[in-house]
C-alpha positions as CSV (number, residue, x, y, z in Angstrom):
1,X,0.1,-0.2,0.0
2,X,1.4,3.5,-0.8
3,X,2.3,5.6,2.5
4,X,0.6,8.5,1.3
5,X,-2.5,6.6,0.6
6,X,-2.4,4.9,3.9
7,X,-1.8,8.4,5.9
8,X,-4.8,9.9,3.6
9,X,-6.9,7.0,4.4
10,X,-6.3,7.1,8.5
11,X,-6.6,11.2,8.4
12,X,-10.1,10.5,7.1
13,X,-11.1,7.9,9.0
14,X,-10.0,10.3,12.3
15,X,-12.0,13.1,10.9
16,X,-15.1,10.4,10.5
17,X,-14.6,8.8,13.9
18,X,-14.2,12.2,15.6
19,X,-16.9,14.1,13.7
20,X,-19.4,11.2,14.4
21,X,-18.2,11.1,18.0
22,X,-19.0,14.4,18.7
23,X,-22.2,14.2,16.7
24,X,-23.2,11.4,19.0
25,X,-22.4,13.0,22.1
26,X,-24.6,15.9,20.5
27,X,-22.4,18.4,20.2
28,X,-23.6,18.7,16.4
29,X,-26.6,16.8,16.7
30,X,-30.3,18.4,16.9
31,X,-33.0,16.3,18.8
32,X,-34.7,14.8,16.0
33,X,-31.4,13.1,14.8
34,X,-30.9,11.3,18.5
35,X,-33.1,8.4,17.1
36,X,-30.2,7.3,15.1
37,X,-27.6,7.2,17.6
38,X,-27.7,3.4,17.7
39,X,-26.6,3.3,14.2
40,X,-24.3,5.9,14.9
41,X,-22.6,4.0,17.5
42,X,-22.4,0.8,15.4
43,X,-20.9,2.7,12.5
44,X,-18.2,4.0,14.6
45,X,-17.5,0.5,16.3
46,X,-17.0,-0.7,12.7
47,X,-14.7,2.3,10.9
48,X,-12.7,1.9,14.3
49,X,-12.2,-1.9,13.7
50,X,-11.5,-1.0,10.0
51,X,-8.6,1.4,11.3
52,X,-7.5,-0.9,13.6
53,X,-6.9,-3.5,10.7
54,X,-5.6,-1.2,8.7
55,X,-2.8,0.1,11.5
56,X,-2.2,-4.1,11.7
57,X,-1.8,-4.4,8.0
58,X,0.6,-1.4,7.8
59,X,2.7,-3.0,10.4
60,X,3.0,-6.3,8.4
61,X,3.6,-4.3,5.3
62,X,6.5,-2.3,7.0
63,X,8.2,-5.6,7.9
64,X,7.9,-7.0,4.8
65,X,8.1,-4.1,2.4
66,X,11.9,-4.2,1.9
67,X,13.2,-7.5,1.6
68,X,15.9,-6.5,-0.2
69,X,17.6,-5.3,2.5
70,X,17.7,-9.0,4.0
71,X,19.9,-9.9,0.9
72,X,22.6,-7.1,2.3
73,X,22.8,-9.3,5.9
74,X,25.2,-11.3,3.6
75,X,27.6,-11.4,1.2
76,X,26.4,-12.9,-1.6
77,X,26.8,-14.5,-4.0
78,X,28.8,-17.3,-2.1
79,X,32.5,-17.6,-3.6
80,X,34.0,-20.2,-1.5
81,X,33.7,-22.6,1.1
82,X,34.7,-20.0,4.0
83,X,31.7,-17.6,3.0
84,X,29.7,-20.7,3.0
85,X,30.7,-21.6,6.4
86,X,30.0,-18.7,7.9
87,X,26.8,-18.1,6.3
88,X,26.1,-21.6,7.9
89,X,27.4,-20.5,11.0
90,X,25.0,-17.3,10.8
91,X,21.8,-19.5,10.3
92,X,22.4,-22.1,12.6
93,X,22.8,-19.5,15.6
94,X,20.9,-16.8,14.9
95,X,17.1,-17.6,14.0
96,X,16.3,-14.1,12.9
97,X,18.9,-14.1,9.9
98,X,17.2,-17.5,9.0
99,X,14.0,-15.9,8.8
100,X,15.4,-12.5,7.0
101,X,17.1,-14.6,4.5
102,X,13.5,-16.9,4.1
103,X,11.5,-13.8,3.4
104,X,14.1,-12.5,1.0
105,X,14.4,-15.5,-0.9
106,X,10.2,-15.4,-1.4
107,X,10.6,-12.3,-2.5
108,X,12.2,-13.4,-5.6
109,X,10.0,-14.1,-8.7
110,X,10.1,-16.0,-11.5
111,X,8.1,-16.9,-14.6
112,X,7.8,-20.6,-13.4
113,X,9.3,-22.9,-10.9
114,X,12.2,-24.1,-12.6
115,X,12.8,-19.8,-13.7
116,X,12.6,-19.0,-9.5
117,X,15.2,-21.6,-8.4
118,X,17.5,-20.7,-11.0
119,X,17.1,-16.9,-10.2
120,X,17.4,-17.8,-6.1
121,X,20.2,-19.9,-6.7
122,X,22.1,-17.7,-9.4
123,X,21.7,-14.6,-6.2
124,X,23.1,-17.1,-3.8
125,X,26.2,-18.6,-5.3
126,X,28.6,-18.5,-7.9
127,X,28.5,-21.4,-10.8
128,X,31.9,-22.6,-9.4
129,X,30.6,-22.7,-5.9
130,X,27.7,-24.6,-7.2
131,X,29.9,-27.0,-9.1
132,X,31.0,-28.2,-6.0
133,X,27.9,-29.7,-5.0
134,X,25.0,-32.1,-6.1
135,X,21.9,-32.5,-4.0
136,X,22.9,-35.6,-2.3
137,X,26.3,-35.3,-2.4
138,X,27.3,-38.6,-4.5
139,X,30.6,-39.2,-5.5
140,X,33.0,-36.4,-4.6
141,X,30.8,-33.6,-4.4
142,X,29.1,-32.5,-1.1
143,X,25.2,-32.8,-0.3
144,X,23.3,-29.4,-0.7
145,X,20.3,-31.0,0.9
146,X,22.4,-31.0,4.1
147,X,23.1,-26.8,4.2
148,X,20.5,-24.8,6.2
149,X,20.9,-22.4,3.0
150,X,19.3,-25.4,0.7
151,X,16.6,-26.1,3.2
152,X,15.8,-22.1,3.4
153,X,15.4,-22.1,-0.2
154,X,13.5,-25.1,-0.7
155,X,10.9,-23.8,2.6
156,X,11.1,-20.4,1.1
157,X,10.3,-21.1,-2.9
158,X,7.5,-24.4,-1.7
159,X,5.9,-22.1,0.6
160,X,5.7,-19.1,-1.6
161,X,4.7,-20.8,-4.6
162,X,1.4,-21.9,-5.4
163,X,0.7,-25.8,-6.3
164,X,4.2,-26.8,-5.7
165,X,5.4,-29.4,-3.4
166,X,8.9,-29.3,-1.7
167,X,9.6,-32.5,-4.0
168,X,9.3,-30.6,-7.2
169,X,11.7,-27.6,-5.8
170,X,14.3,-30.1,-4.7
171,X,13.8,-31.7,-8.4
172,X,14.7,-28.3,-9.6
173,X,17.6,-27.8,-7.4
174,X,18.9,-31.0,-8.6
175,X,19.1,-29.8,-12.7
176,X,20.5,-26.6,-11.5
177,X,23.3,-28.0,-9.8
178,X,23.7,-30.5,-12.4
179,X,24.5,-28.0,-15.2
180,X,26.4,-25.5,-12.7
181,X,29.9,-26.8,-13.8
182,X,29.0,-26.3,-17.5
183,X,27.8,-22.8,-16.6
184,X,31.1,-22.1,-15.1
185,X,33.2,-23.0,-17.7
186,X,31.2,-20.7,-19.9
187,X,31.6,-17.9,-17.7
188,X,35.3,-18.5,-17.3
189,X,35.8,-18.9,-21.0
190,X,33.7,-15.8,-22.0
191,X,36.0,-14.2,-19.1
192,X,39.2,-15.4,-21.2
193,X,38.2,-13.8,-24.3
């Protein structure tokens, strides 16, 4: 909601409540209008409820209005093992940071699930780093599924994408990780030229 609109709406509601409160108290009412007092009380109660709800919604919007700020709590994209270990430590020891990262990941959009997973993971880690991982850690690679970062990605995307299961998100992560070495090689080749 636009802050200006919110302020105008609050001002209007305050004026209506104030005016109607004076009207009910008899400061501006005429004797023949006093029979509508029950209706006026009901309307003021309803307007007061709407005002309280508007304030609650405004507070919720303030909490989630700037998810980009959450990204800056960490240094993304992750470039090496030390950075990843530091982030894992923070996510393990500071639940608030996990929640903020969760909110940030939820805010990243995409045309479809594969695009969204790709955008999130591209923000979070370089392909050279992702090349060291596969989902379950088979062969010489490490397990992405055991990382708190991985858990956060899965939970955030699955919870904010309608009709998407955790399994579908996991499958898209598997595909993205599988192609990371190829993307890293292409990136290195383009940097070389």
